[in-house]
C-alpha positions as CSV (number, residue, x, y, z in Angstrom):
1,M,351.0,110.4,154.5
2,E,353.3,111.0,150.7
3,N,350.2,108.8,149.0
4,S,347.7,110.2,150.8
5,K,345.0,112.2,149.2
6,I,343.8,115.6,149.9
7,Y,340.3,116.7,150.1
8,L,338.4,120.1,151.2
9,V,335.2,119.2,152.7
10,R,332.4,121.8,154.3
11,S,331.6,119.7,157.0
12,P,329.4,121.1,159.8
13,A,331.7,122.6,162.6
14,K,329.1,120.1,165.1
15,L,330.6,116.9,163.5
16,I,334.1,117.6,164.6
17,A,333.3,117.0,168.6
18,E,332.4,113.3,167.4
19,Q,335.5,112.9,164.9
20,M,333.4,112.8,161.7
21,A,333.2,115.0,158.6
22,G,329.8,114.6,156.9
23,Y,328.4,115.7,154.1
24,G,324.4,115.8,153.0
25,W,321.7,114.0,150.6
26,P,319.7,112.6,153.5
27,Q,317.4,110.8,151.3
28,V,320.4,107.9,150.6
29,N,322.7,106.5,152.8
30,F,325.8,106.2,151.1
31,S,327.2,103.7,153.9
32,E,325.0,101.2,152.0
33,A,327.2,101.5,148.6
34,A,330.0,99.1,147.9
35,D,331.2,101.3,145.3
36,T,330.5,104.4,143.5
37,D,328.9,102.7,140.5
38,G,325.9,101.2,143.6
39,L,326.1,104.8,145.4
40,L,324.8,106.2,142.0
41,S,322.3,103.1,141.6
42,L,321.3,104.0,144.8
43,F,320.2,107.6,143.6
44,A,318.5,106.1,140.8
45,E,316.2,103.8,143.1
46,K,315.5,107.2,145.0
47,G,314.3,109.0,141.8
48,I,317.5,111.3,142.4
49,D,319.2,113.0,139.6
50,P,322.5,114.1,141.3
51,G,323.5,116.4,138.2
52,R,326.3,118.5,138.3
53,H,326.9,117.6,142.1
54,R,327.9,114.2,140.6
55,N,331.5,115.0,140.6
56,Q,331.4,115.9,144.3
57,I,329.7,113.1,145.2
58,K,331.9,110.4,143.8
59,R,334.9,112.7,144.9
60,Y,333.2,112.5,149.0
61,F,332.8,108.9,148.4
62,S,336.5,108.2,147.5
63,I,338.0,109.1,150.4
64,S,340.0,106.6,152.3
65,S,341.7,105.8,155.6
66,G,344.9,108.3,155.4
67,D,343.3,110.7,153.2
68,I,343.7,114.3,154.8
69,V,340.3,116.1,155.1
70,V,340.5,120.2,155.6
71,V,337.2,121.6,157.2
72,P,336.9,125.3,156.6
73,L,336.0,126.8,159.8
74,Q,335.4,130.4,161.0
75,R,338.1,132.3,159.6
76,A,340.4,129.1,160.4
77,V,340.8,125.5,159.0
78,A,340.9,122.1,160.9
79,F,343.2,119.1,159.6
80,G,342.3,115.3,160.2
81,V,343.0,112.3,159.1
82,A,340.4,110.0,157.5
83,T,339.5,106.5,159.1
84,G,337.7,105.6,156.0
85,K,334.8,104.2,158.6
86,R,331.2,105.6,157.3
87,S,328.0,106.1,158.5
88,Y,324.8,108.0,158.3
89,G,322.7,110.1,160.7
90,K,320.5,112.5,161.5
91,G,320.3,115.3,163.3
92,V,322.7,117.8,162.1
93,G,321.7,119.2,158.3
94,Y,324.1,119.3,155.7
95,G,325.9,116.6,157.1
96,E,324.1,112.8,157.4
97,N,326.6,111.2,155.4
98,R,329.5,110.7,157.3
99,I,332.9,109.5,157.2
100,G,335.2,109.2,160.3
101,V,338.6,111.7,160.8
102,E,341.0,112.1,163.6
103,Y,341.5,115.7,163.8
104,L,344.5,117.1,164.9
105,R,344.4,118.3,168.6
106,H,346.7,120.1,171.0
107,E,347.4,118.2,174.3
108,D,344.4,119.4,176.4
109,G,342.3,117.9,173.2
110,S,341.2,120.7,172.2
111,V,341.2,120.7,168.0
112,V,344.0,122.7,166.6
113,R,342.3,125.5,164.7
114,V,344.7,127.0,162.1
115,P,343.6,131.0,161.2
116,R,343.3,131.4,157.6
117,T,346.1,134.1,157.9
118,D,348.8,131.6,158.7
119,L,347.9,129.5,155.6
120,P,349.4,130.4,152.2
121,E,347.8,132.8,150.2
122,A,346.4,131.0,147.4
123,L,345.3,128.5,149.5
124,S,343.2,130.6,152.1
125,T,341.7,131.9,148.4
126,R,340.9,128.3,147.9
127,L,339.1,127.3,150.7
128,R,336.7,130.1,150.1
129,I,335.1,127.9,146.9
130,R,331.4,127.3,148.1
131,M,331.7,123.6,146.4
132,S,331.5,121.2,149.5
133,V,333.5,118.9,148.3
134,V,336.8,119.8,146.3
135,S,340.2,118.2,145.5
136,L,343.3,120.0,147.4
137,G,346.1,117.9,145.3
138,E,347.5,121.2,144.2
139,F,348.4,122.3,147.8
140,K,349.7,118.8,148.9
141,D,353.1,120.2,150.1
142,D,351.7,123.0,151.8
143,I,349.3,121.1,153.8
144,I,351.5,118.2,154.6
145,R,354.1,120.6,155.9
146,I,351.5,122.3,158.3
147,V,349.9,119.3,159.4
148,D,353.7,117.8,160.4
149,Q,354.2,121.4,162.2
150,I,350.6,120.8,164.2
151,K,352.1,117.1,165.0
152,S,355.8,117.7,166.0
153,S,354.4,121.4,168.1
154,G,351.5,119.8,169.3
155,G,349.7,123.1,167.6
156,A,351.8,125.3,170.4
157,N,352.1,127.8,167.1
158,F,349.0,128.4,167.1
159,D,346.3,129.8,169.9
160,S,343.4,127.2,170.0
161,H,342.3,129.2,172.8
162,V,341.7,132.4,171.3
163,Q,340.5,130.6,168.7
164,Q,338.3,128.4,170.2
165,L,336.5,131.7,171.7
166,E,336.5,133.6,168.7
167,A,334.6,130.8,167.5
168,E,332.1,130.6,170.0
169,A,331.0,134.2,170.1
170,L,330.6,133.7,166.3
171,A,328.3,131.4,166.3
172,N,326.5,133.0,169.2
173,L,326.3,136.3,167.1
174,R,325.0,134.3,163.9
175,E,322.1,132.7,165.9
176,R,321.1,136.1,167.7
177,L,321.5,138.1,164.4
178,L,319.4,135.4,162.7
179,N,316.6,135.2,165.3
180,N,316.6,139.2,165.1
181,I,316.0,139.2,161.1
182,R,313.6,136.5,161.8
183,G,311.8,137.8,164.1
184,G,311.7,141.3,162.8
185,K,314.1,143.2,165.1
186,T,316.3,144.7,163.2
187,N,315.3,148.3,161.4
188,L,315.7,146.7,157.8
189,E,312.6,148.5,155.9
190,S,309.8,145.9,155.9
191,G,307.6,144.5,153.2
192,G,310.7,142.5,152.3
193,I,312.4,145.0,150.2
194,G,315.6,145.9,153.5
195,L,316.4,141.9,152.8
196,E,316.4,142.3,149.3
197,K,318.7,145.4,150.0
198,L,321.0,143.2,152.3
199,V,321.3,140.8,149.8
200,A,322.0,143.0,147.1
201,E,324.7,144.7,148.9
202,L,326.9,141.7,150.2
203,L,326.6,140.7,146.4
204,R,328.4,143.7,146.1
205,T,331.3,143.0,148.5
206,E,331.4,139.7,146.5
207,G,332.3,142.1,143.4
208,Y,328.9,142.2,141.6
209,A,326.6,144.9,140.6
210,T,323.0,144.4,141.2
211,K,319.8,145.3,140.5
212,I,316.8,145.4,142.9
213,L,314.4,144.0,139.9
214,A,310.4,144.9,139.7
215,K,308.1,143.0,140.6
216,T,306.9,142.8,137.1
217,A,310.2,141.9,135.6
218,F,309.1,138.7,134.2
219,E,306.0,136.5,133.0
220,G,303.9,134.5,134.5
221,K,304.7,132.7,137.2
222,A,308.3,133.4,137.3
223,D,310.2,136.0,139.8
224,A,312.8,136.7,141.1
225,D,314.2,139.8,143.2
226,V,317.9,140.6,142.7
227,E,319.9,140.5,139.7
228,A,323.8,140.5,140.0
229,F,326.1,140.9,137.6
230,R,330.6,139.9,137.7
231,E,332.2,140.3,135.0
232,D,336.1,140.1,134.5
233,L,338.9,139.3,131.6
234,F,338.3,135.3,131.9
235,T,334.7,135.0,133.2
236,S,331.2,136.4,133.2
237,K,328.3,135.0,135.1
238,K,325.0,136.2,135.9
239,L,322.6,135.5,139.2
240,L,319.2,135.4,139.1
241,I,317.8,135.4,143.1
242,Q,314.4,134.7,144.9
243,V,315.0,136.5,148.5
244,K,312.3,135.2,151.3
245,H,311.8,136.9,154.3
246,H,310.6,134.5,156.7
247,N,310.5,132.6,160.3
248,G,310.1,129.0,159.8
249,N,309.8,126.7,156.9
250,T,310.3,127.9,153.3
251,G,308.2,126.1,151.0
252,Y,308.3,125.0,147.5
253,H,306.4,127.8,145.8
254,A,309.6,130.0,146.0
255,L,311.1,127.2,144.1
256,R,308.4,127.0,141.4
257,Q,309.0,130.7,141.0
258,L,312.5,130.2,139.8
259,Q,311.8,126.7,137.8
260,Q,309.5,128.9,136.2
261,M,312.6,130.7,134.0
262,D,314.1,130.1,131.2
263,N,317.4,127.6,131.9
264,E,319.8,129.9,130.3
265,D,323.5,128.6,130.6
266,D,325.1,131.6,131.3
267,V,322.8,132.3,134.7
268,Q,322.7,130.9,138.1
269,R,319.5,130.9,140.1
270,W,319.7,131.2,143.8
271,L,316.8,131.1,146.4
272,I,318.2,132.6,149.4
273,T,315.7,132.6,152.7
274,T,316.0,133.5,156.2
275,G,314.0,130.2,157.2
276,D,314.7,127.1,157.5
277,V,314.7,124.7,154.1
278,Q,313.0,120.9,154.2
279,P,316.0,118.8,152.4
280,E,313.6,117.5,150.0
281,L,313.6,120.9,148.5
282,V,317.3,121.4,148.3
283,E,317.5,117.9,146.4
284,E,315.2,119.0,143.8
285,A,316.5,122.3,143.4
286,E,320.2,121.1,143.1
287,S,319.5,118.3,140.7
288,Q,318.1,121.5,138.6
289,G,321.0,123.7,139.1
290,I,319.8,125.8,141.6
291,G,321.3,127.1,144.8
292,V,319.4,127.1,148.0
293,M,320.8,129.3,151.0
294,D,319.3,128.9,154.3
295,G,318.7,131.2,157.0
296,E,322.1,129.2,158.8
297,R,324.0,129.8,155.7
298,F,322.5,133.4,154.9
299,A,323.7,135.0,158.9
300,E,327.0,133.0,158.4
301,W,327.2,135.1,155.1
302,V,326.5,138.2,156.8
303,V,329.1,137.9,159.6
304,E,331.7,136.9,157.2
305,R,330.9,140.2,155.1
306,A,330.3,142.6,157.7
307,G,333.3,144.4,157.9
308,Q,332.2,145.5,153.9
309,L,329.2,146.4,154.9
310,S,327.9,150.0,155.3
311,P,328.0,151.5,158.5
312,A,324.0,152.4,157.9
313,T,323.6,148.5,157.5
314,L,325.3,147.7,160.3
315,N,323.1,149.9,162.3
316,R,320.0,148.7,160.5
317,L,321.3,145.3,161.5
318,G,322.2,146.1,165.0
319,L,325.9,145.3,164.4
320,S,328.6,146.8,166.2
321,T,332.0,148.0,164.7
322,V,333.8,148.0,168.0
323,P,336.3,145.2,169.1
324,S,335.2,143.1,172.2
325,L,337.7,141.5,174.8
326,L,337.1,137.2,174.9
327,I,339.0,136.9,177.6
């Protein structure tokens, strides 16, 4: 284990039961490539430019047998050891390209879920990064210590039963909330403005200053609904966000509106929708540096930040602030 590399893989949690971790790019079967050069050739054959995701793709492909894989979960983390076996499968979005992972488990077979509050602060903070595949080599000593602790105790120090119940409750909450938003069963303002205000408030919980843009803010076919800024002593960031309140698939029109904007170096463009998004649209967007957040990820964001939303917003969404028993 001393020679193992350590990677954060933002894999769909559904794959844990299958002893796998997954990454997206459904148009390219990573398991067909023998090395990174061959993998990038597959992208070229498909006419796909991975752009700024190139390093993440190469990093994911480099995961080998014996490497430690860290998968962020809701308020927790799962640890596993890669088998190196690659495969490809559909049915789980953002997880088509898969690698075998032997997750650390309790004696009853359930996966050990380590609460983020039990992790060193720096590691817990790092896990919030939005990138899908990240090297965690700088935390190697901490992570090996945690893995050894789990192996020696069988995970007895972590209450997996409550963690599992909490995860199931949160997953159910996210699904119901998304269905309510999509079906117009909340008290958000109609006409799309309510969702735009919700996105702006969520961004403020992330430390951004926000502004709802007028429909005349851009010329021609270019359009965005929310503008957000965040500056500190070291960084400056500006976001332009197209917000879509959809029930069903979000099509290319929203992407085209963002593509019509000048691609300024200091501006990051995002499409945030309550609908579903086809993988082909995501690939085109990401190849041009445009971020995409679909309905499932949006609902996850809302639930994750619910404790920092105003009581009025929680009321409009039908979210309660009253604790409930899980057992």
